C-alpha positions in Angstrom: 19.6 -19.9 -10.8 21.3 -16.7 -11.8 19.3 -14.7 -9.3 20.1 -17.3 -6.6 23.8 -17.3 -7.4 23.9 -13.5 -7.3 22.2 -13.4 -4.0 24.5 -16.0 -2.5 27.6 -14.1 -3.6 26.3 -10.7 -2.4 27.8 -9.3 0.8 30.4 -6.8 1.9 30.1 -4.0 4.4 27.0 -1.9 4.6 27.5 1.6 3.2 24.8 4.0 4.4 23.5 7.0 2.5 25.2 10.3 3.3 23.8 12.1 6.4 21.3 14.8 5.4 22.2 18.1 7.1 19.3 19.8 8.8 19.3 23.5 9.2 17.3 26.0 11.3 15.3 29.0 10.2 18.5 31.1 10.0 20.3 28.5 7.8 22.6 27.3 10.5 23.3 23.6 10.8 21.4 21.9 13.6 23.9 20.0 15.7 21.6 18.8 18.5 19.3 15.8 18.9 16.0 17.3 20.2 13.0 15.6 21.7 10.8 16.6 18.8 11.2 16.3 15.1 13.3 18.9 13.2 13.1 17.6 9.6 12.3 19.8 6.7 8.8 18.2 6.3 8.0 18.9 10.0 9.1 22.5 9.8 7.0 23.0 6.6 4.0 21.4 8.4 4.6 23.6 11.4 4.6 26.7 9.2 1.4 25.7 7.5 -0.4 25.0 10.8 0.6 28.3 12.2 -0.5 30.0 9.1 -4.0 28.5 9.5 -4.0 29.5 13.2 -3.4 33.1 12.1 -6.4 32.9 9.8 -8.4 31.5 12.7 -7.2 34.3 15.0 -8.2 37.0 12.6 -11.7 35.6 12.3 -12.4 35.6 16.0 -15.3 37.7 17.2 -14.9 40.6 19.6 -16.0 38.3 22.4 -13.4 35.7 21.4 -10.5 38.0 20.7 -9.0 37.8 24.3 -8.4 34.1 23.6 -5.6 34.9 21.1 -5.0 38.7 21.1 -1.7 38.4 19.2 0.3 36.1 16.9 1.3 32.7 18.1 4.9 33.6 18.8 3.7 36.2 21.3 1.0 34.2 23.1 1.7 33.7 26.8 1.3 30.6 29.0 -2.0 31.9 30.2 -3.3 31.8 26.6 -1.8 28.5 25.7 -3.2 26.7 28.8 -6.7 28.0 28.3 -9.3 25.3 27.5 -11.5 27.9 25.7 -8.8 28.5 23.1 -8.7 24.9 22.0 -12.5 24.5 22.2 -12.9 27.5 19.9 -10.1 26.2 17.6 -11.9 22.8 17.4 -15.3 24.5 16.5 -13.7 26.7 13.9 -11.8 23.8 12.2 -14.8 21.4 12.1 -17.6 23.9 11.4 -16.5 27.3 10.1 -13.3 27.1 8.0 -13.7 26.4 4.3 -11.0 25.5 1.8 -10.5 27.5 -1.4 -11.7 24.6 -3.5 -13.7 21.4 -2.8 -11.1 18.9 -3.9 -11.7 15.2 -4.5 -14.1 14.9 -1.6 -16.5 17.5 -3.0 -16.6 19.3 0.4 -15.4 22.8 1.2 -14.9 21.8 4.8 -11.8 20.0 6.0 -11.8 16.2 6.2 -11.8 14.4 9.6 -8.1 13.5 9.2 -7.1 17.1 8.4 -9.1 18.5 11.3 -7.5 16.1 13.8 -4.1 16.8 12.4 -4.4 20.6 12.8 -6.0 20.3 16.2 -3.4 17.9 17.6 -0.5 19.8 16.1 -1.6 23.0 17.9 -1.6 21.2 21.2 1.8 19.8 20.5 3.2 23.2 19.5 1.8 24.6 22.8 3.5 21.8 24.7 6.9 22.7 23.1 6.4 26.5 23.6 5.4 26.7 27.3 7.9 26.4 30.2 8.2 22.8 31.2 8.8 23.7 34.8 5.5 25.5 35.2 3.0 23.6 37.3 0.1 25.1 35.4 1.5 24.1 32.1 2.4 20.5 33.2 -1.1 20.0 34.7 -2.9 21.3 31.6 -0.8 19.4 29.1 -1.4 16.1 30.9 -4.4 16.1 28.5 -2.1 14.8 25.8 -1.9 11.4 27.5 -5.1 10.0 25.9 -4.9 6.9 28.1 -5.0 9.1 31.3 -8.0 9.0 33.6 -7.6 12.5 35.0 -9.8 15.4 34.2 -7.7 17.2 31.5 -7.3 14.0 29.5 -11.0 13.3 29.6 -11.8 16.8 28.5 -9.5 16.7 25.5 -10.8 13.3 24.4 -14.4 14.6 24.8 -13.6 17.6 22.5 -12.2 15.2 19.9 -15.2 12.9 20.1 -17.5 15.9 19.5 -15.5 16.9 16.5 -15.6 13.4 15.1 -19.4 13.2 15.7 -20.1 16.5 13.9 -17.9 15.7 10.9 -19.5 12.3 10.6 -23.0 13.7 10.7 -22.2 16.4 8.1 -20.6 13.9 5.7 -23.5 11.5 6.1 -26.2 14.1 5.5 -24.4 15.5 2.4 -23.3 12.1 1.0 -19.6 13.0 1.3 -17.2 10.1 1.5 -15.0 10.1 4.7 -12.7 7.4 3.4 -10.4 9.0 0.8 -8.3 5.9 0.3 -7.1 5.2 -3.2 -8.5 2.2 -5.1 -6.6 -1.1 -4.3 -4.2 -2.5 -6.9 -4.3 -6.3 -7.2 -1.8 -8.7 -8.6 -3.9 -9.0 -11.7 -3.7 -5.3 -12.2 0.1 -5.4 -11.8 0.4 -8.1 -14.4 -1.6 -6.0 -16.9 0.7 -3.0 -16.2 3.8 -5.1 -16.7 2.4 -6.5 -20.0 1.7 -3.0 -21.3 5.2 -1.9 -20.3 6.8 -4.9 -21.9 5.1 -4.1 -25.2 6.5 -0.6 -25.0 9.9 -2.2 -24.9 12.3 0.5 -23.8 14.9 0.4 -21.0 12.8 2.8 -19.0 9.8 0.5 -19.4 11.9 -2.5 -18.2 12.9 -0.5 -15.1 9.3 0.5 -14.4 8.2 -3.1 -14.8 10.5 -4.2 -12.1 9.4 -1.3 -9.8 5.7 -2.1 -10.3 6.2 -5.8 -9.7 8.3 -5.3 -6.6 6.1 -2.8 -4.9 2.9 -4.8 -5.4 4.4 -8.2 -4.6 6.3 -6.8 -1.6 3.2 -5.0 -0.2 5.4 -2.2 1.0 4.9 1.5 0.9 5.9 3.1 -2.4 8.7 5.1 -0.8 10.2 2.2 1.0 11.2 0.3 -2.1 14.0 2.8 -2.8 15.9 1.7 0.3 15.9 -2.1 -0.3 19.5 -3.3 -0.6 20.6 -6.2 -2.7 23.1 -7.3 0.0 20.2 -7.7 2.4 18.3 -10.0 0.0 18.4 -13.8 0.7 17.1 -16.8 -1.1 14.6 -18.9 0.8 15.2 -22.6 -0.2 11.9 -23.7 1.3 9.4 -21.3 -0.2 11.6 -20.6 -3.3 11.3 -16.9 -2.9 13.7 -14.0 -2.4 13.4 -12.3 1.0 14.3 -8.7 1.4 14.4 -6.2 4.3 12.0 -3.3 3.7 12.6 -0.3 6.0 9.3 1.0 7.4 10.0 4.7 7.6 7.0 5.5 9.6 8.0 3.3 12.6 11.7 3.0 11.9 11.7 -0.8 11.8 12.5 -3.4 9.2 10.1 -6.0 7.9 10.7 -9.0 5.7 9.0 -9.0 2.3 9.1 -11.7 -0.4 9.5 -11.6 -4.2 8.4 -14.6 -6.1 7.9 -16.2 -9.5 4.5 -15.4 -10.9 1.8 -17.4 -12.6 3.0 -16.1 -16.0 5.9 -14.1 -17.4 4.2 -10.8 -16.9 4.0 -11.3 -13.1 7.3 -13.1 -12.6 9.6 -10.9 -10.4 12.7 -12.8 -11.5 12.0 -12.0 -15.1 11.3 -8.3 -14.4 14.5 -7.9 -12.4 16.5 -9.7 -15.2 14.9 -7.5 -17.9 15.8 -4.4 -15.9 19.4 -5.4 -15.5 19.8 -6.4 -19.1 18.1 -3.3 -20.6 19.7 -0.7 -18.3 23.4 0.2 -17.9 24.7 -1.4 -14.8 26.0 1.0 -12.1 28.9 0.2 -9.9 28.2 -0.4 -6.2 29.9 -0.6 -2.8 32.6 -3.2 -2.5 33.6 -2.8 -6.1 36.5 -0.7 -7.5 36.4 2.0 -10.1 38.8 2.4 -13.1 41.5 3.9 -10.9 41.2 1.1 -8.2 39.4 3.3 -5.7 36.4 1.8 -3.7 33.0 2.6 -4.9 31.0 4.4 -2.1 27.5 3.7 -3.5 25.5 0.9 -1.9 23.8 -1.6 -4.2 20.1 -0.6 -4.1 17.5 -2.9 -5.7 16.2 0.0 -7.8 19.1 2.5 -8.4 16.8 4.7 -10.6 14.7 5.6 -7.5 17.8 7.1 -5.8 17.8 10.1 -8.2 14.2 10.9 -7.5 13.5 13.7 -5.0 10.5 11.7 -3.7 10.6 8.0 -4.6 7.1 7.4 -3.4 5.7 10.1 -5.6 7.6 8.7 -8.6 6.3 5.2 -8.0 2.7 6.5 -7.7 3.2 8.4 -11.0 4.4 5.2 -12.6 1.4 3.2 -11.5 -0.9 6.0 -12.6 0.7 6.6 -16.0 0.4 3.1 -17.3 -2.6 2.9 -19.7 -4.1 -0.3 -18.4 -7.4 0.4 -20.2 -6.0 0.0 -23.7 -6.6 -3.4 -25.3 -3.7 -3.2 -27.7 -1.3 -2.2 -24.9 0.4 0.5 -27.0 1.5 3.9 -25.7 2.0 2.5 -22.2 4.2 5.4 -21.2 3.2 9.0 -21.4 
């Protein structure tokens, strides 16, 4: 009832998080909305891909050197619109390049997902680099339309199919898993985690309980939980659940998720939320006034502790990993 009353009274104007200033390579603020991404993560990814391309370029044979005779920044349109460059790049990525260490897969070669990411990124970077008014460039880069029926699109899709076939055969022959997905976490696992955290008994454990229960019950990506606002949560009188808007950062859309009472106290979201609010010092949020009577600018997030994390998804993953679910006594639940 307390949760229902709180949700019924929640409201007020939406206060968004401050705008993150994006800067270019010279440190100047970017004040334009471009057609491609300009985030810090994309710039870091671009730098990494170009670094790998430079490794590829330095390993070219004497016969292949004319395909990329200089660094990426100095390549001309004739180089960037040459099929032979991308066919050699695809061969090198899928057959020749070896990582410094095997990693979790046990394979020195790149995984299928990494190979395709590097390959597609180079085509995208070429598209952004060439002159869009050039007839030659426009004709060649029509290959990026994978649904197209013209020759360039069929050629590029054929190269990707060959890469996929080779990597699949190599992994099959060497007993290397292609699916690197993590093990699933079921509600039963979440209940065990919450029980272990409850036995630990600290305010930090109470906050982690609420996070674990919310992310598993909601079925959202780990990083999306940080942006759920209490003012967007509503009580569903029919199904007796709390509905919340979960921002899907990958597709820039909202989806509706539900939090519900569990089969026992360890898997009851209402109990975990109540424990978190009781055990932790309550912060002030938007719509409220501080001691001097000034409006509070902070929006009321479901999990305020995730706002201080540089990467909330990484923090939640660490919380799930750090709970000692294998201990029968449940002690030392937190590292």
